C-alpha atoms as an extended CHARMM CRD file, in Angstrom:
* protein
*
       118  EXT
         1         1  MET       CA             -8.0920000000       -2.3380000000       -5.8640000000  PROA      1               0.0000000000
         2         2  ALA       CA             -4.6110000000       -1.6470000000       -4.4950000000  PROA      2               0.0000000000
         3         3  GLU       CA             -1.5170000000       -1.0120000000       -5.9510000000  PROA      3               0.0000000000
         4         4  ARG       CA             -0.0640000000       -4.1480000000       -7.7940000000  PROA      4               0.0000000000
         5         5  PRO       CA              2.9040000000       -5.7750000000       -6.5190000000  PROA      5               0.0000000000
         6         6  GLN       CA              5.9820000000       -5.3410000000       -9.1110000000  PROA      6               0.0000000000
         7         7  VAL       CA              8.1770000000       -8.2190000000      -10.7700000000  PROA      7               0.0000000000
         8         8  ARG       CA             11.1260000000       -8.2140000000       -8.6450000000  PROA      8               0.0000000000
         9         9  GLY       CA             14.2710000000       -8.8120000000      -10.8460000000  PROA      9               0.0000000000
        10        10  SER       CA             13.9240000000      -11.7250000000      -12.4940000000  PROA      10              0.0000000000
        11        11  VAL       CA             10.8270000000      -13.4920000000      -10.5820000000  PROA      11              0.0000000000
        12        12  ILE       CA              7.3590000000      -13.4900000000      -11.9530000000  PROA      12              0.0000000000
        13        13  LYS       CA              3.8880000000      -15.0750000000      -10.9990000000  PROA      13              0.0000000000
        14        14  ILE       CA              1.7900000000      -16.6810000000      -13.8420000000  PROA      14              0.0000000000
        15        15  ALA       CA             -1.7590000000      -18.0940000000      -12.7130000000  PROA      15              0.0000000000
        16        16  ALA       CA             -3.8220000000      -20.3510000000      -14.8300000000  PROA      16              0.0000000000
        17        17  VAL       CA             -7.4850000000      -21.0170000000      -14.6610000000  PROA      17              0.0000000000
        18        18  SER       CA             -8.0990000000      -24.9580000000      -14.2240000000  PROA      18              0.0000000000
        19        19  GLU       CA            -10.6000000000      -27.5750000000      -12.9340000000  PROA      19              0.0000000000
        20        20  ASP       CA             -8.0460000000      -30.6740000000      -13.2100000000  PROA      20              0.0000000000
        21        21  GLY       CA             -4.6770000000      -28.6230000000      -12.2160000000  PROA      21              0.0000000000
        22        22  VAL       CA             -3.2890000000      -29.9530000000      -15.5510000000  PROA      22              0.0000000000
        23        23  THR       CA             -5.1680000000      -28.1580000000      -18.3430000000  PROA      23              0.0000000000
        24        24  ILE       CA             -6.5140000000      -24.6540000000      -18.6980000000  PROA      24              0.0000000000
        25        25  SER       CA            -10.1370000000      -24.3570000000      -18.2260000000  PROA      25              0.0000000000
        26        26  GLN       CA            -12.1730000000      -23.3580000000      -21.2350000000  PROA      26              0.0000000000
        27        27  HSD       CA            -14.2260000000      -20.8390000000      -19.2510000000  PROA      27              0.0000000000
        28        28  PHE       CA            -12.5420000000      -18.4230000000      -16.6020000000  PROA      28              0.0000000000
        29        29  GLY       CA            -15.9420000000      -18.0400000000      -14.4580000000  PROA      29              0.0000000000
        30        30  ARG       CA            -16.6560000000      -21.8710000000      -14.1620000000  PROA      30              0.0000000000
        31        31  ALA       CA            -12.7970000000      -22.6690000000      -13.1440000000  PROA      31              0.0000000000
        32        32  SER       CA            -12.6410000000      -23.8250000000       -9.3900000000  PROA      32              0.0000000000
        33        33  PHE       CA             -8.9710000000      -22.6140000000       -8.7090000000  PROA      33              0.0000000000
        34        34  TYR       CA             -6.0180000000      -21.1900000000      -10.1710000000  PROA      34              0.0000000000
        35        35  VAL       CA             -2.7970000000      -22.9720000000      -10.6190000000  PROA      35              0.0000000000
        36        36  VAL       CA              0.2280000000      -20.4910000000       -9.8420000000  PROA      36              0.0000000000
        37        37  VAL       CA              3.6990000000      -21.0240000000      -10.3930000000  PROA      37              0.0000000000
        38        38  THR       CA              6.5760000000      -18.5790000000       -9.6190000000  PROA      38              0.0000000000
        39        39  VAL       CA              9.3880000000      -18.4260000000      -12.2500000000  PROA      39              0.0000000000
        40        40  GLU       CA             12.6630000000      -17.0010000000      -11.0550000000  PROA      40              0.0000000000
        41        41  ASN       CA             15.5700000000      -16.8230000000      -13.2870000000  PROA      41              0.0000000000
        42        42  GLY       CA             13.7620000000      -19.1210000000      -15.9050000000  PROA      42              0.0000000000
        43        43  LYS       CA             12.8260000000      -21.7130000000      -13.5720000000  PROA      43              0.0000000000
        44        44  ILE       CA              9.6690000000      -22.5860000000      -11.6720000000  PROA      44              0.0000000000
        45        45  VAL       CA             10.8770000000      -22.4330000000       -7.8920000000  PROA      45              0.0000000000
        46        46  LEU       CA              7.0720000000      -22.7520000000       -6.4520000000  PROA      46              0.0000000000
        47        47  HSD       CA              3.8830000000      -24.2770000000       -7.6970000000  PROA      47              0.0000000000
        48        48  GLU       CA              0.6760000000      -23.3320000000       -5.9010000000  PROA      48              0.0000000000
        49        49  ILE       CA             -3.1190000000      -24.1470000000       -6.1400000000  PROA      49              0.0000000000
        50        50  ARG       CA             -5.4340000000      -21.5490000000       -5.1350000000  PROA      50              0.0000000000
        51        51  GLY       CA             -9.2900000000      -21.6150000000       -4.7930000000  PROA      51              0.0000000000
        52        52  LYS       CA            -10.9630000000      -19.2770000000       -7.1990000000  PROA      52              0.0000000000
        53        53  MET       CA            -14.4920000000      -17.6180000000       -6.5440000000  PROA      53              0.0000000000
        54        54  GLY       CA            -16.6200000000      -18.3760000000       -9.5940000000  PROA      54              0.0000000000
        55        55  HSD       CA            -20.0430000000      -19.1560000000      -10.9940000000  PROA      55              0.0000000000
        56        56  ALA       CA            -20.8810000000      -21.8800000000       -8.5290000000  PROA      56              0.0000000000
        57        57  GLN       CA            -20.3730000000      -19.5240000000       -5.4690000000  PROA      57              0.0000000000
        58        58  PHE       CA            -22.4650000000      -16.8330000000       -7.0620000000  PROA      58              0.0000000000
        59        59  ALA       CA            -25.5360000000      -19.0860000000       -8.4620000000  PROA      59              0.0000000000
        60        60  GLY       CA            -27.6020000000      -18.4930000000       -5.3980000000  PROA      60              0.0000000000
        61        61  GLU       CA            -27.2560000000      -14.5540000000       -6.0320000000  PROA      61              0.0000000000
        62        62  SER       CA            -30.0560000000      -12.5050000000       -7.4650000000  PROA      62              0.0000000000
        63        63  HSD       CA            -29.1630000000      -11.2860000000      -10.8180000000  PROA      63              0.0000000000
        64        64  ALA       CA            -31.6890000000       -8.6030000000      -11.0260000000  PROA      64              0.0000000000
        65        65  GLU       CA            -29.2090000000       -5.8360000000       -9.8870000000  PROA      65              0.0000000000
        66        66  GLU       CA            -27.0140000000       -6.8530000000      -12.5640000000  PROA      66              0.0000000000
        67        67  THR       CA            -29.7790000000       -6.5870000000      -15.2240000000  PROA      67              0.0000000000
        68        68  HSD       CA            -30.4330000000       -2.8880000000      -14.1340000000  PROA      68              0.0000000000
        69        69  SER       CA            -26.6610000000       -1.9280000000      -13.7910000000  PROA      69              0.0000000000
        70        70  LEU       CA            -25.5220000000       -2.9260000000      -17.3820000000  PROA      70              0.0000000000
        71        71  ASP       CA            -24.0360000000       -0.3000000000      -19.1220000000  PROA      71              0.0000000000
        72        72  SER       CA            -23.8770000000        0.7060000000      -22.9300000000  PROA      72              0.0000000000
        73        73  ARG       CA            -21.1370000000       -2.1130000000      -23.4440000000  PROA      73              0.0000000000
        74        74  GLY       CA            -23.5810000000       -4.5520000000      -22.1670000000  PROA      74              0.0000000000
        75        75  HSD       CA            -23.7560000000       -7.9090000000      -19.9730000000  PROA      75              0.0000000000
        76        76  GLY       CA            -20.7710000000       -8.0700000000      -17.6040000000  PROA      76              0.0000000000
        77        77  PHE       CA            -19.9810000000       -4.3860000000      -17.3780000000  PROA      77              0.0000000000
        78        78  GLY       CA            -22.1110000000       -3.2470000000      -14.6570000000  PROA      78              0.0000000000
        79        79  SER       CA            -21.0970000000       -2.7410000000      -11.1140000000  PROA      79              0.0000000000
        80        80  PHE       CA            -22.5100000000       -5.8810000000       -9.7150000000  PROA      80              0.0000000000
        81        81  ALA       CA            -20.4440000000       -7.9100000000      -12.5230000000  PROA      81              0.0000000000
        82        82  GLN       CA            -17.5110000000       -6.0460000000      -11.9040000000  PROA      82              0.0000000000
        83        83  SER       CA            -17.6620000000       -6.6520000000       -8.1410000000  PROA      83              0.0000000000
        84        84  ARG       CA            -18.0300000000      -10.4640000000       -9.0840000000  PROA      84              0.0000000000
        85        85  HSD       CA            -14.8090000000      -10.2290000000      -11.1610000000  PROA      85              0.0000000000
        86        86  GLU       CA            -12.9870000000       -8.6540000000       -8.6370000000  PROA      86              0.0000000000
        87        87  SER       CA            -13.8640000000      -11.1940000000       -6.2790000000  PROA      87              0.0000000000
        88        88  MET       CA            -12.6110000000      -14.0650000000       -8.9350000000  PROA      88              0.0000000000
        89        89  ILE       CA             -8.9610000000      -12.2250000000       -9.2570000000  PROA      89              0.0000000000
        90        90  ALA       CA             -8.5150000000      -11.0170000000       -5.8370000000  PROA      90              0.0000000000
        91        91  VAL       CA             -6.2560000000      -14.1340000000       -5.1620000000  PROA      91              0.0000000000
        92        92  ILE       CA             -4.0800000000      -13.6980000000       -8.0000000000  PROA      92              0.0000000000
        93        93  PHE       CA             -3.2950000000       -9.8260000000       -7.3180000000  PROA      93              0.0000000000
        94        94  ASP       CA              0.2940000000      -10.6980000000       -6.9290000000  PROA      94              0.0000000000
        95        95  CYS       CA              0.5240000000      -12.3970000000      -10.4900000000  PROA      95              0.0000000000
        96        96  GLN       CA              1.6220000000      -10.5300000000      -13.6250000000  PROA      96              0.0000000000
        97        97  ILE       CA              0.0270000000      -13.2590000000      -16.1930000000  PROA      97              0.0000000000
        98        98  LEU       CA             -3.2370000000      -14.8380000000      -16.2220000000  PROA      98              0.0000000000
        99        99  LEU       CA             -3.4910000000      -17.8390000000      -18.6970000000  PROA      99              0.0000000000
       100       100  VAL       CA             -7.1910000000      -18.3080000000      -19.8350000000  PROA      100             0.0000000000
       101       101  ARG       CA             -8.9160000000      -20.2300000000      -22.9030000000  PROA      101             0.0000000000
       102       102  GLY       CA            -12.2370000000      -18.2020000000      -22.6530000000  PROA      102             0.0000000000
       103       103  MET       CA            -13.8510000000      -15.3270000000      -20.7600000000  PROA      103             0.0000000000
       104       104  GLY       CA            -16.2990000000      -12.7460000000      -21.2880000000  PROA      104             0.0000000000
       105       105  ALA       CA            -15.8640000000       -9.1540000000      -22.3280000000  PROA      105             0.0000000000
       106       106  GLY       CA            -16.5590000000       -7.6740000000      -18.7520000000  PROA      106             0.0000000000
       107       107  ALA       CA            -14.1940000000      -10.3730000000      -17.0750000000  PROA      107             0.0000000000
       108       108  TYR       CA            -11.3790000000       -9.5120000000      -19.5610000000  PROA      108             0.0000000000
       109       109  GLU       CA            -11.6920000000       -5.8720000000      -18.7670000000  PROA      109             0.0000000000
       110       110  SER       CA            -11.6500000000       -6.3910000000      -15.2400000000  PROA      110             0.0000000000
       111       111  VAL       CA             -8.4660000000       -8.4510000000      -15.2270000000  PROA      111             0.0000000000
       112       112  LYS       CA             -6.9230000000       -5.9250000000      -17.7630000000  PROA      112             0.0000000000
       113       113  GLN       CA             -7.9070000000       -2.8930000000      -14.9870000000  PROA      113             0.0000000000
       114       114  ALA       CA             -6.1110000000       -4.9290000000      -12.4190000000  PROA      114             0.0000000000
       115       115  GLY       CA             -3.0530000000       -4.8420000000      -14.3360000000  PROA      115             0.0000000000
       116       116  ILE       CA             -2.6040000000       -8.5170000000      -15.2580000000  PROA      116             0.0000000000
       117       117  SER       CA             -1.7130000000       -9.5230000000      -18.4900000000  PROA      117             0.0000000000
       118       118  ARG       CA             -3.8240000000      -12.1000000000      -20.5110000000  PROA      118             0.0000000000
């Protein structure tokens, strides 16, 4: 992935996975969008809803390649899964924080590698 945008002064972007725009979704992969807020000088200055790739978009894809690409850490760490995770987080690459209630270990590592705090 490209270099992450830096926090500019007192501006920070926070993303939360959601299905209703109000609550944080229980499962990162199943959430249909992100609620993104831009906070500047302690105040929310922008509120956005961004579409999110997730399990629904990947349902028709074969899991055979994922099964064969597992590494010693288990499910969610193979190159196929990592590619899916990158697709899920690409739209929040400009965010510094992600709020989630639950996610698999592979997704967690992908978010961590992208430089987003959880």
